[in-house]
N, C-alpha and C positions, 0 to 999 in steps of 0.2 A: 577511851573511856566515855567521852562525851557522845560518840557515835553509838555506843552500846545503850546508853540511857535513852537516846532518841529513838532507837529501834524498839526498846521496851515500851516507850510511850505509844508509838505507832501500833505495835502489836496489841497492846492493851485496849487502845481505842477501837481497833478492828474487832476485837473480841466483844467489847461492849456493844458495838453497832450490830454485829451479827446476832447477839443474844436478844437485843431489843427488837430486831427485825423478826426473829422467830417467835418471840412472845406476842408481837403484834399480829402476826399471821395466825397464831393459835387463838387469840381472843376475838378476832373479827368473825362475825356471823358467816356460816358457810351456806345457809339457805338450802339445805338438803331435805330435811324432814319437815321443816316449818317454813312457810312463806317462800316457796321455791322461786317465785318471781324475782327475788332479789339477785338471782344468778344470771339473769338473761342478758343484761347489758354487756357483761364481760364475755359472754359466749361468742359474741360477734367477732372478736379479735382472733379467734382460732379458725376462722373461715378462710376459704379461698376468696379473695376480694374481686369477684368478677360478676356481680349481680346486675341484671338489667332493670330490676324493679326492687326498690327498698321501701318498705312500710315504716312509718315512724308514728308513734303515738302511745296511747294508754292501753288498758286491758281490752278495749274494744277492737284493737287490731290483733294482739297476740293470742286472743282466745277465739276469734271469729273468722280467721283466714288461714288456709293451709297451703304453704308453698309447695308441698309435695303434690297436691292436686294440680296446681298451676304448672308444675314441671311435667307430670305424666300425661296430662291431657292437652297441654298447649306448648310444651317445651320452653316455658318461661322460667328463667333462673331468678329467684327472688329471695329476699330475707326480710324478717320483721325485727326492727329495732324498737321493741316495746318494753314498757315497764309500768308497774302499778301507779296509778294517778300521775302519769307523766304530764307535767305542766307544759304549756306551749313554749315558754322560753327554754325549757330543757329539751324539747323536741327540736327547736331551732339550733341549739348548740350541738345536739347529736347529729344534725345534718351537717354542720360545719365539720364535726369530727369525722363523719363518714367520708366527706370529700377529701380528707387527708389520705384515704386509702383507695378510693374508687369513685367513678362518676357514673351513676346509673342513668339509664335513659328516662326512667319514670320514678318519681317519688310520690308516695301516697300518704296523705296526712289525714288522720281522723280528727274531726273538729269539735268533739265533745269538750275538750280542755279549754275552749274559748270561754267557758263559763267562769273560769278562774282568772282573776286579775292581779292577785297578790300571792306570795308564798303561803303554803298551807301547813304541812306537817313534816317534822324532821324525819320520821320513820320512812315516809315515802320518798323524801329527798334522797336519803341514803341508798335506797334500793335502786335509784337511777344513777346517782352521781358516783358512788364508790366503785361501780363497775367500769367506769370510763377510764381509759388510759390518760396519763397526765399530758396536758397540752394547754394551749391558750384557751381552747374551747371549753375544757373542763373547768379551768379557773373562772372563766366568765359565767359558766353555768352554776357553779357554786355560789358566786357572789350574787347572782340574780335570784337564787332559790332560798337562801338562808332566811330562817325566821329570826325574830329579834333575840331569841334565846340561844341561837347557834353561834359557833365561833369558827372562823376559817381554819385556824390551826388544828381543830379537831378533825378536819378532812385531810390535812397534810399529814398529820400524825394520828391515825385512828385509835392508837393505843390510849390516847388521852380521853377518848369517848368510851372505849370498851374495857378500861382497866379493871372495872368491878364485875366483869362477866364470868369470873372464876366459877361461881356456883352454878352457872348454866352450861358449862362445858359438857360435851357428850363425846362418845367414841368417834362420831363423824368429824369432830373438830381435828382430831389427829389423822383420821383416814384421808381427809381431804385438805390437809395442811398445804400440800403442793400440787396434788392431783385434783383438778376441779371436777365437779359432778355435772354431767350434761342433763339438763332438765327440759330442753325444748327441741323442736325440730325446725331448724332454720328460723328460730324465734317463735314458733307456734307452740302453745301450751295445750296439750291434748287432755280431753276429758270425754269418756264414753258414757258416763252415767246419765240418767234422765230424771229431771224433776220438772213437770209441766208448768207452764206459766198460768197461774190461776190467781185471781184477785189482785192483779197488778195495780198499784196505787196510782191515782191521777196526780198530776203535778200540782204543787202548792201555788197559790197566787203569789206572784212576786211584785215587789214595789217598783222595780225597774227591770225591764227585759233586755236592756241594751248591754251588749258586750263591752267590757272595759277598754279604756284607752291603751293600757299596757298590753292587753291581749291582742288588740288590733295592730299595735306597733310591731309585735313579734310575728304576726301573720304577714304583715307587709314585708318584714325582713325575710321571712321564709320565701315569699313569692319572688322577691328581688334576687335572692341568692340562687334560686332555681333558674330564673331567666338569665342571669349572668353566666351560668354554667351550661346553658342550653339543655336544661332538664325540664321535662314536662311534669308539672305539679298537678296532681289530681286530689281534690278534696273529697272526703267521704264522711258520711254518718253511718256507722255500723248499725245493724238491725237489733240493737239491744233495746228492750222495752223499758228498762229502768237503769240508770236515772232518766227521768222524763225529759223528752226533747220537745220544747215548746214551739208552737207555730211561729211565734215572734222570733225565735232563734233561727228557725228554718228560713224565714224571710230575709234575715240579715245575711245568711250564708249564700243564699241564691243571688242576692244583690251583689255581694262581694265577688263571687265567682264570675258573674256576668260582666262586672266592671273591670275585671282583670283577665278576661278571656281564659278562664280556667274551667275545666270539666269538674262538675260537682255531682256526686251520686249519693242520694239518700236511700239506703237499703231498707229503711222502714217503709218506704213507699213501693217496694219491689217484692213484697212477700209472695204474691202470686207468681211473679216471673221467676223467682229463685226456687219456688217450691217449698219454702219454709213452712214448717208445722210446729207451732210453739207448744204443742202437747207432747212432742217427741224430740224436738231439735234443740232443747236447752237443758242444762244440767242444774240450774239454780233458779228456776222460776222466771226466766226471761231476762236476767241480767247479762248472761253470756250464752253463746251457743255451745253445744257439745260437738263431738266429732262429726256426726251426720249433718248437723246444721252448718258447721264451718265448711264442710266439703261442698254442700249445695251452693253456698254463697260464693265460694272460690271458683266454682265452675262458671257461674254467671260473670264474675269479674274477669276471669281468664278470657272470655269471649270479647269483653270490652277492650281489654289490653291488646288482644290480637288485632282488633279493628283499629286501635290507635298506633299500630305499627311495631309493637314489641316483637322481636324475632323469636321464631321457633328454633331452638338450639339443639333439639334432639338430633343425634347423629354426630355431634362433636365427641370424639372418643374419650377425652379426659373428663369432660363434664358428665357424660353418660356413666362413667365408672364411679364418680363421686356420688351421683344421685342413686345409683344402684345400691350403694352402701347405706345412704340416707334412708331410702325406701325400706330396706330390710330392718333398720332400727325402728322406723315408724310402725311397720306391721308387727314387729315384735312387741312394742309397747302396747299397741292396740289389743293384741291377743292377751297380754298379761293383765290389762285392765278389765277385759271381759271375764277372764277367769277369776279375778278377784271379786267381781260383782257376783258371779255364780256362787262363790264360796260363802258370801255373806247371806245368801238367801236360804 
């Protein structure tokens, strides 16, 4: 009799757990039709973990570089672990997380996030942190990123944060309850539309141009972790015209790179070399590159990576097959976006 009661309690507990799990999955944002960037961090875990180059950073990496071009023209197998307003401590813990699965030859980090020394906004935090698989790196990333209004338990049990989302539910919440929607191409977010860069605002005068102590601390950790794992760290500043990149910030990055024997590439200074044309190669007035711009910059970067000794892996049968499928999806989306633009005209 006692064993039957115990069994009932166990079964009841399992049913409650499953129901709460399904409810949580339903209520969590799917990032399909709105703010698709929220899906990108989770997409990495569905990859074959054999990348020679991993990009880590904010929108200036996932919108400005094309791994498909790096593969087709240089045989470089790469992935972008990018997310919107990715803060430097989040980038660092994403690197820790990446090293749980693979050890790339090169890690490329975009330095724009050095401007932030403290946590910023919950919405951006969640687009980075919720997609991470649970590990010590994720726990540390959450603790480092939370604003004063946030609670750690809301990340452990997202249903506590999203319990009131009933009125926002759409068909996609059911459609993608268990089947995730792929939004990127090895972390690259494609846009083919064009909006020329016109009347780009100058930077505002700042009271202090020095990067913060916390930002430098995590950049030091980033550098140390790469050296400990025999990974070449390359610092870059993507060719986005806005947010404004100050000369004083540039001087600090040049000094840091020189002092730590790192390669630093500022693509804002390589417009002529890359062939960028900001009247045709941006989709939002200079904040990010469109497809044509991203492919131009990627061709230049591929040559640099080749010179740095990153191998050409074309000819590896298994990898060739993977990239053949990836390239087909890339070309399919490109065609669909061009057709959608034509239909709007």
